[in-house]
Backbone as CSV, one residue per row, in Angstrom:
resi,resn,N_x,N_y,N_z,CA_x,CA_y,CA_z,C_x,C_y,C_z
1,UNK,26.794,-0.770,-36.221,26.219,0.471,-36.583,26.962,1.352,-38.117
2,UNK,25.903,1.079,-39.307,25.970,2.042,-40.245,25.997,3.499,-40.142
3,UNK,26.800,4.041,-41.171,26.193,5.309,-41.245,25.765,5.453,-42.647
4,UNK,23.886,6.900,-42.072,23.325,6.778,-42.708,23.498,7.425,-43.985
5,UNK,22.835,6.901,-45.374,22.921,7.642,-47.020,21.497,8.091,-47.088
6,UNK,21.393,8.947,-47.266,20.241,9.665,-47.631,19.362,9.006,-48.884
7,UNK,20.708,8.749,-50.181,20.545,8.485,-51.734,20.503,7.088,-51.689
8,UNK,20.570,6.270,-50.952,19.680,4.838,-50.758,18.638,4.449,-49.915
9,UNK,17.988,4.110,-50.166,16.788,3.729,-48.808,17.253,2.316,-48.265
10,UNK,17.855,1.837,-49.373,18.113,0.481,-48.723,18.793,0.104,-47.153
11,UNK,19.982,1.106,-47.482,20.614,1.813,-46.285,20.096,1.928,-45.258
12,UNK,18.898,2.645,-45.257,18.524,3.322,-44.210,17.600,2.741,-43.399
13,UNK,17.109,1.847,-44.547,15.933,0.949,-43.648,16.893,-0.574,-43.125
14,UNK,18.060,-0.739,-43.466,18.933,-1.673,-42.505,19.206,-1.156,-41.738
15,UNK,19.409,0.526,-41.687,20.285,0.766,-40.037,18.981,1.014,-39.536
16,UNK,17.742,1.823,-39.933,16.605,1.434,-38.937,16.131,0.202,-38.030
17,UNK,16.325,-1.100,-38.914,15.958,-2.195,-38.420,16.941,-2.942,-37.738
18,UNK,18.299,-2.451,-37.817,19.288,-2.727,-36.872,19.086,-1.877,-35.402
19,UNK,18.850,-0.703,-35.417,18.601,0.383,-34.386,17.346,-0.199,-33.812
20,UNK,16.556,-0.608,-34.560,14.830,-1.332,-33.822,15.819,-2.660,-33.445
21,UNK,16.559,-3.422,-33.810,16.701,-4.993,-32.696,17.461,-4.883,-31.483
22,UNK,18.748,-3.645,-31.898,19.575,-2.949,-30.187,18.509,-2.631,-29.312
23,UNK,17.646,-1.652,-29.892,16.563,-0.983,-28.792,15.982,-2.374,-28.208
24,UNK,15.263,-3.433,-28.939,14.617,-4.149,-28.465,15.391,-4.717,-27.792
25,UNK,16.472,-5.327,-27.989,16.964,-6.354,-26.847,18.351,-5.441,-25.549
26,UNK,17.807,-4.230,-25.711,18.000,-3.208,-24.194,17.180,-3.133,-23.548
27,UNK,15.556,-3.246,-24.255,15.088,-2.878,-23.761,14.309,-4.380,-22.839
28,UNK,14.509,-5.766,-23.790,14.438,-6.769,-22.877,15.104,-7.147,-21.911
29,UNK,16.614,-6.359,-21.737,17.493,-6.771,-20.844,17.481,-5.589,-19.856
30,UNK,16.840,-4.904,-20.194,16.430,-3.715,-19.359,15.268,-3.990,-17.968
31,UNK,14.149,-4.935,-19.264,12.979,-5.338,-18.412,13.750,-6.337,-17.460
32,UNK,14.593,-7.487,-17.977,14.620,-8.014,-17.255,15.824,-7.638,-15.813
33,UNK,16.474,-6.892,-15.827,17.238,-6.383,-15.489,16.371,-5.433,-14.071
34,UNK,15.919,-4.752,-15.272,14.579,-3.869,-14.376,13.977,-4.570,-13.675
35,UNK,13.287,-5.494,-13.671,12.452,-5.886,-12.794,13.327,-6.952,-11.313
36,UNK,14.311,-7.216,-11.729,14.840,-7.725,-10.868,15.678,-6.393,-9.616
37,UNK,15.719,-5.550,-10.298,16.396,-4.664,-9.687,15.327,-3.830,-9.022
38,UNK,14.194,-3.798,-9.570,12.517,-3.457,-8.480,12.658,-3.917,-7.296
39,UNK,12.338,-5.367,-7.864,11.988,-6.234,-6.619,13.172,-6.799,-5.709
40,UNK,14.611,-5.954,-6.200,15.392,-6.324,-4.936,15.098,-4.565,-4.003
41,UNK,14.744,-3.936,-5.133,14.841,-2.487,-4.003,13.548,-2.515,-3.150
42,UNK,12.676,-3.211,-3.486,10.952,-3.848,-2.685,11.495,-4.243,-1.517
43,UNK,12.119,-5.105,-1.867,12.770,-6.223,-0.810,13.585,-5.712,0.118
44,UNK,14.329,-4.438,-0.005,14.583,-3.508,0.891,13.699,-2.641,1.195
45,UNK,13.209,-2.007,0.567,12.161,-1.258,1.259,10.651,-1.988,2.340
46,UNK,10.716,-3.530,1.754,9.921,-4.024,2.665,10.618,-4.795,3.908
47,UNK,11.727,-4.533,4.092,12.474,-4.670,5.424,12.689,-3.198,6.260
48,UNK,12.004,-2.352,5.363,11.707,-1.180,6.725,10.359,-1.271,7.319
49,UNK,9.718,-1.664,7.162,8.477,-2.153,7.487,8.649,-3.603,8.019
50,UNK,7.551,-3.475,9.271,7.771,-4.616,9.937,7.186,-5.840,9.347
51,UNK,7.498,-6.845,9.370,6.887,-8.061,8.670,6.693,-9.069,10.121
52,UNK,5.561,-9.334,9.798,4.378,-10.250,11.219,4.359,-11.793,10.324
53,UNK,4.557,-12.526,11.220,4.803,-14.358,10.927,3.562,-14.754,12.094
54,UNK,3.531,-14.091,13.228,3.203,-15.331,14.252,1.659,-14.408,14.732
55,UNK,1.014,-14.801,14.938,-0.250,-14.725,15.505,-0.289,-13.498,16.434
56,UNK,0.225,-14.096,17.506,1.200,-13.583,18.710,1.394,-11.876,18.339
57,UNK,2.036,-11.539,17.147,2.156,-10.952,16.724,1.418,-9.222,16.402
58,UNK,0.475,-10.453,15.697,-0.423,-9.797,14.861,-1.264,-9.004,16.144
59,UNK,-1.519,-10.216,17.106,-2.898,-10.132,18.082,-1.881,-8.509,19.121
60,UNK,-0.771,-8.262,19.321,0.163,-7.575,19.633,0.065,-6.280,19.458
61,UNK,0.119,-6.125,18.220,0.476,-5.314,17.138,-0.791,-4.459,17.278
62,UNK,-2.242,-4.929,16.972,-3.670,-4.682,16.887,-4.472,-4.017,18.545
63,UNK,-3.723,-5.039,19.281,-4.135,-4.400,20.681,-3.025,-3.347,21.387
64,UNK,-1.960,-3.472,21.025,-1.184,-2.240,21.450,-0.771,-0.740,20.379
65,UNK,-1.299,-0.778,19.730,-1.400,0.667,18.635,-3.080,1.400,19.009
66,UNK,-2.262,2.358,19.682,-3.450,3.420,20.334,-3.285,4.623,19.132
67,UNK,-4.861,5.124,18.903,-5.013,6.676,18.868,-4.259,6.887,17.203
68,UNK,-4.012,5.628,16.819,-3.462,5.448,15.245,-4.321,4.769,14.052
69,UNK,-4.263,5.014,13.019,-4.537,3.177,12.150,-3.920,2.593,12.184
70,UNK,-4.251,1.517,11.679,-3.215,0.546,11.983,-3.381,-0.213,10.520
71,UNK,-2.482,-0.194,9.675,-2.568,-0.980,8.412,-1.869,-2.620,7.982
72,UNK,-2.579,-2.967,8.072,-2.295,-4.851,7.941,-2.325,-4.827,6.543
73,UNK,-1.553,-5.299,5.867,-1.238,-5.915,4.050,-0.992,-7.468,4.733
74,UNK,-1.996,-8.062,3.466,-1.725,-9.450,3.945,-1.060,-9.857,2.524
75,UNK,0.042,-10.509,2.549,-0.115,-11.388,1.102,1.257,-11.686,1.181
76,UNK,2.194,-11.795,0.156,3.670,-12.802,0.092,4.623,-11.790,-0.679
77,UNK,5.445,-11.820,0.067,7.001,-11.192,-0.249,7.177,-11.446,-1.935
78,UNK,6.981,-12.754,-2.316,7.221,-13.154,-3.829,6.432,-12.753,-5.320
79,UNK,5.115,-12.114,-4.821,4.450,-11.861,-5.936,4.297,-10.243,-6.142
80,UNK,4.590,-10.123,-7.708,4.667,-9.074,-8.138,3.604,-7.432,-8.003
81,UNK,1.986,-7.862,-7.363,1.384,-7.087,-7.101,1.613,-6.744,-5.397
82,UNK,1.917,-7.995,-4.613,2.524,-7.564,-3.289,3.632,-6.687,-3.326
83,UNK,4.474,-6.809,-4.401,5.741,-5.959,-3.703,5.363,-4.690,-4.697
84,UNK,4.458,-4.324,-5.333,4.131,-3.174,-5.731,3.468,-2.317,-4.694
85,UNK,2.747,-2.860,-4.162,1.783,-2.551,-3.063,2.991,-2.057,-1.828
86,UNK,3.856,-2.868,-1.440,5.080,-2.898,-0.631,5.475,-1.193,-0.664
87,UNK,6.198,-1.559,-2.346,6.858,-0.078,-2.551,5.928,1.188,-2.591
88,UNK,4.704,1.121,-2.527,3.730,1.674,-2.681,3.692,2.364,-0.315
89,UNK,3.788,1.352,-0.252,3.316,1.198,1.449,4.735,1.767,2.154
90,UNK,6.066,1.789,1.638,6.947,2.043,2.646,7.283,3.367,2.089
91,UNK,6.897,3.676,0.770,7.660,5.499,0.712,6.174,6.013,1.718
92,UNK,5.365,6.053,1.539,3.973,6.643,2.033,3.998,6.510,3.750
93,UNK,4.720,5.596,4.221,4.977,5.296,5.775,5.356,6.486,6.511
94,UNK,6.492,7.279,6.007,6.848,8.411,6.564,6.163,9.363,6.916
95,UNK,4.997,9.135,5.814,4.449,10.722,5.280,3.116,10.620,6.427
96,UNK,2.643,9.169,6.974,1.471,8.901,7.518,1.806,8.404,8.792
97,UNK,2.534,8.592,9.200,3.469,7.626,10.541,2.736,8.792,11.859
98,UNK,2.078,10.351,11.736,2.511,10.497,12.849,0.234,10.348,12.934
99,UNK,-0.068,9.753,12.367,-1.276,8.688,12.544,-1.541,7.656,11.694
100,UNK,-0.574,7.124,11.481,-0.884,5.670,11.222,0.460,4.690,11.122
101,UNK,0.119,3.256,11.201,1.372,2.274,11.540,1.303,1.329,10.198
102,UNK,2.241,1.047,9.566,2.160,0.043,8.704,2.545,-0.882,8.999
103,UNK,2.304,-2.362,8.610,2.856,-3.387,8.798,2.798,-4.574,8.213
104,UNK,3.728,-5.185,7.383,3.014,-6.291,6.433,2.841,-7.778,7.205
105,UNK,1.931,-8.788,6.491,1.834,-9.871,7.388,1.585,-11.061,6.024
106,UNK,2.200,-12.321,6.555,3.022,-12.791,5.398,2.039,-14.254,5.594
107,UNK,0.960,-14.450,4.397,-0.024,-15.113,4.287,0.213,-16.600,4.387
108,UNK,1.237,-17.080,3.788,2.195,-18.378,4.033,2.490,-18.972,5.914
109,UNK,2.410,-18.501,6.644,2.795,-18.491,7.578,1.530,-19.334,8.069
110,UNK,1.528,-20.510,9.068,0.954,-21.148,9.551,-0.120,-20.622,10.232
111,UNK,0.584,-19.585,11.320,-0.257,-18.795,12.325,-1.204,-17.460,12.267
112,UNK,-0.980,-17.487,11.120,-1.243,-16.369,10.632,-2.829,-16.987,9.991
113,UNK,-3.014,-17.841,9.777,-4.092,-18.949,8.759,-5.580,-18.305,9.286
114,UNK,-5.327,-18.282,11.060,-6.459,-18.075,11.431,-7.717,-16.518,11.077
115,UNK,-6.359,-15.559,10.702,-6.976,-14.523,10.394,-7.191,-14.506,8.924
116,UNK,-6.423,-14.908,8.587,-6.752,-15.411,7.283,-8.006,-15.972,6.711
117,UNK,-8.649,-16.667,7.414,-10.325,-17.171,7.210,-10.970,-16.133,8.299
118,UNK,-10.711,-15.215,8.976,-11.731,-14.271,9.691,-12.052,-13.395,8.730
119,UNK,-10.343,-13.006,8.487,-11.012,-11.813,6.943,-11.287,-11.852,5.693
120,UNK,-11.299,-13.193,6.047,-11.915,-14.299,4.296,-10.946,-13.531,3.249
121,UNK,-9.764,-13.684,3.905,-8.562,-13.174,2.158,-8.584,-14.763,1.581
122,UNK,-8.803,-13.906,0.458,-8.830,-15.048,-0.522,-7.846,-14.700,-2.001
123,UNK,-8.049,-13.007,-2.046,-7.567,-12.050,-3.153,-5.930,-12.122,-2.811
124,UNK,-4.640,-11.921,-2.778,-3.974,-10.917,-1.777,-3.008,-9.709,-2.896
125,UNK,-2.934,-8.738,-3.169,-2.681,-8.720,-1.036,-4.015,-7.756,-1.084
126,UNK,-4.070,-7.832,-0.177,-5.406,-7.200,1.287,-4.674,-6.848,2.239
127,UNK,-5.628,-5.707,2.114,-5.179,-4.270,3.270,-5.965,-5.042,4.634
128,UNK,-6.183,-4.507,5.771,-7.311,-4.569,6.426,-6.325,-2.611,7.275
129,UNK,-7.585,-2.581,7.687,-7.531,-1.623,8.562,-8.259,-1.060,10.144
130,UNK,-7.660,-0.773,11.335,-8.050,-0.862,12.305,-7.627,0.068,13.214
131,UNK,-8.203,1.239,14.201,-8.384,2.122,14.786,-8.617,1.736,16.266
132,UNK,-7.558,1.600,17.164,-8.051,1.417,18.993,-8.840,0.124,19.038
133,UNK,-7.967,-1.207,18.304,-7.506,-2.721,18.546,-9.449,-2.878,17.622
134,UNK,-9.916,-1.772,17.120,-11.519,-1.945,15.813,-11.172,-1.785,14.620
135,UNK,-12.118,-3.155,14.096,-11.893,-2.976,12.228,-12.209,-2.274,11.624
136,UNK,-11.292,-0.862,11.205,-12.515,-0.198,10.272,-12.893,-0.753,9.254
137,UNK,-13.850,-0.132,8.273,-14.737,-0.441,7.152,-14.646,0.773,6.430
138,UNK,-14.481,0.476,5.172,-14.448,1.117,3.973,-15.622,1.085,3.179
139,UNK,-16.602,1.972,2.552,-17.567,1.956,1.584,-16.991,2.551,0.067
140,UNK,-16.235,0.936,-0.780,-15.439,1.485,-1.554,-16.527,1.417,-2.961
141,UNK,-17.649,0.894,-3.001,-18.598,0.934,-3.515,-18.381,-0.697,-4.438
142,UNK,-17.922,-1.396,-3.782,-17.358,-2.997,-4.336,-18.427,-3.735,-2.914
143,UNK,-18.524,-4.948,-3.186,-19.504,-5.636,-2.197,-18.795,-5.865,-1.031
144,UNK,-17.742,-5.954,-1.011,-16.776,-6.123,0.738,-16.078,-4.748,1.081
145,UNK,-17.020,-4.678,2.770,-16.543,-3.014,2.629,-15.447,-3.554,4.003
146,UNK,-14.828,-4.575,3.867,-13.771,-4.953,5.249,-12.263,-4.864,4.972
147,UNK,-11.881,-4.779,3.596,-10.334,-5.203,3.197,-10.492,-4.044,1.844
148,UNK,-9.377,-3.616,1.773,-9.190,-2.958,0.098,-8.342,-4.363,-0.564
149,UNK,-8.857,-4.485,-1.544,-8.379,-5.648,-1.912,-7.593,-5.176,-3.593
150,UNK,-6.248,-5.817,-3.894,-4.936,-5.266,-4.900,-4.334,-4.289,-4.335
151,UNK,-3.691,-3.660,-5.376,-2.776,-2.349,-4.925,-3.302,-1.032,-5.371
152,UNK,-2.639,-0.104,-4.552,-3.242,0.918,-4.344,-2.590,1.992,-5.948
153,UNK,-3.982,2.448,-6.641,-2.675,2.683,-7.807,-1.270,3.756,-7.542
154,UNK,-1.537,4.834,-6.987,-0.855,6.307,-6.461,-0.281,5.986,-4.759
155,UNK,0.644,6.500,-4.327,1.277,6.903,-2.950,0.279,7.561,-2.392
156,UNK,-0.205,8.357,-3.113,-1.312,9.715,-2.772,-2.610,9.457,-2.631
157,UNK,-3.071,7.973,-3.528,-4.116,7.158,-3.337,-4.074,6.360,-1.829
158,UNK,-3.211,6.000,-1.511,-2.819,5.715,-0.139,-2.947,6.154,0.850
159,UNK,-2.689,7.516,0.770,-2.443,8.314,2.258,-4.327,8.958,2.074
160,UNK,-4.892,9.080,0.943,-5.924,9.364,0.541,-6.662,8.796,2.151
161,UNK,-6.764,7.310,1.847,-7.810,6.301,2.277,-7.086,6.505,3.870
162,UNK,-5.921,6.062,4.038,-5.795,6.371,5.199,-6.085,7.344,6.547
163,UNK,-6.064,8.718,5.317,-6.475,9.851,6.628,-7.779,9.869,6.648
164,UNK,-8.959,9.560,5.459,-9.927,9.400,5.487,-10.528,8.318,7.201
165,UNK,-10.074,7.187,7.114,-10.101,6.275,8.040,-9.273,6.881,9.403
166,UNK,-8.738,7.870,9.664,-8.448,7.851,10.536,-9.471,9.597,11.059
167,UNK,-10.077,10.033,10.287,-10.703,11.105,10.497,-11.964,10.819,10.957
168,UNK,-12.569,10.095,10.305,-13.572,8.843,10.387,-13.623,8.105,12.059
169,UNK,-12.234,7.802,11.791,-12.601,6.595,13.600,-12.125,8.184,14.433
170,UNK,-11.530,9.480,14.380,-11.800,9.833,15.471,-12.928,10.818,15.844
171,UNK,-14.180,10.449,15.071,-15.449,11.080,15.223,-15.942,9.880,15.110
172,UNK,-15.574,8.444,15.730,-16.390,7.466,16.619,-16.845,6.795,15.424
173,UNK,-16.963,6.695,14.199,-17.322,6.062,13.058,-16.492,4.922,12.477
174,UNK,-17.444,3.797,12.527,-16.585,2.662,12.198,-16.499,2.016,10.379
175,UNK,-17.406,3.136,9.792,-17.607,2.794,8.494,-17.378,4.215,7.871
176,UNK,-16.433,4.307,7.039,-16.385,5.191,6.254,-16.506,5.208,4.394
177,UNK,-16.691,6.906,3.903,-17.134,6.447,2.098,-15.386,7.137,2.051
178,UNK,-15.433,6.072,0.934,-13.662,6.065,0.179,-13.962,7.338,-0.109
179,UNK,-12.754,7.801,0.015,-12.439,8.774,-0.765,-11.700,9.323,-2.310
180,UNK,-11.515,7.849,-2.924,-11.246,7.572,-4.535,-12.178,8.085,-5.160
181,UNK,-12.544,8.222,-6.481,-13.319,8.283,-7.507,-12.889,6.348,-8.061
182,UNK,-14.161,6.131,-8.100,-14.254,4.895,-8.526,-13.250,3.880,-9.353
183,UNK,-13.484,4.863,-10.070,-12.334,4.052,-11.319,-10.673,3.632,-10.428
184,UNK,-10.416,4.422,-9.377,-8.905,4.224,-8.928,-9.510,3.114,-7.911
185,UNK,-10.399,2.372,-7.791,-10.582,1.500,-6.998,-10.517,-0.056,-7.940
186,UNK,-9.543,-0.865,-7.340,-9.666,-2.136,-8.046,-11.169,-3.090,-8.241
187,UNK,-11.505,-3.399,-9.471,-12.496,-3.691,-9.175,-12.140,-5.981,-9.465
188,UNK,-13.375,-6.211,-8.581,-13.654,-7.761,-8.567,-14.739,-8.241,-8.224
189,UNK,-15.157,-9.394,-8.847,-15.980,-10.054,-8.292,-15.442,-11.147,-7.425
190,UNK,-17.433,-11.132,-6.409,-17.211,-11.709,-5.164,-17.696,-13.771,-5.898
191,UNK,-17.183,-14.446,-5.699,-17.759,-15.519,-5.877,-18.384,-16.673,-4.736
192,UNK,-19.222,-16.845,-4.410,-19.409,-17.591,-3.295,-19.266,-19.059,-3.429
193,UNK,-19.013,-19.861,-3.066,-19.121,-21.612,-3.088,-19.786,-21.939,-2.523
194,UNK,-20.602,-23.384,-3.034,-21.938,-24.083,-1.937,-22.966,-22.821,-1.851
195,UNK,-22.990,-22.066,-2.954,-24.516,-21.409,-2.680,-25.487,-21.345,-3.400
């Protein structure tokens, strides 16, 4: 590192360029290291949540979860967006534990393909909600009310959605209105094959 001399503009310029290069190399190293760190941290967090890989496990958890919202996240543990959602779910799982159960479902498992086809899961992560073995739907302002596609922006967004589903389900509703503003709901287009 050079000592700044205010009298000579060239030395200040060289010093600034060196500092900028140092910061860029630190940032790129931080991004690489930070991404590995976040990935490993999220993988550790996703171990907190049960991961379902067999159809019988999914059937059992849907059937046996009573008087609570069941949140099933369909996705892969290797995808960045799934890891981001897993992080949000694991942070919020304790706060919603009185009225919700959260589980992860591995879409690469052969036995799970029945659910992938049934819920038409083409984009991952997709989150499906149940209450007393009934599939709960939510009007997000999108064409598909059966599942949440993508990640939640914040932990509080997830908590608000689960709480709204719980309150609606306790009143006997099977579809509820999304409490989040439209800009907080991930947007996507549905493309129909062979139509």
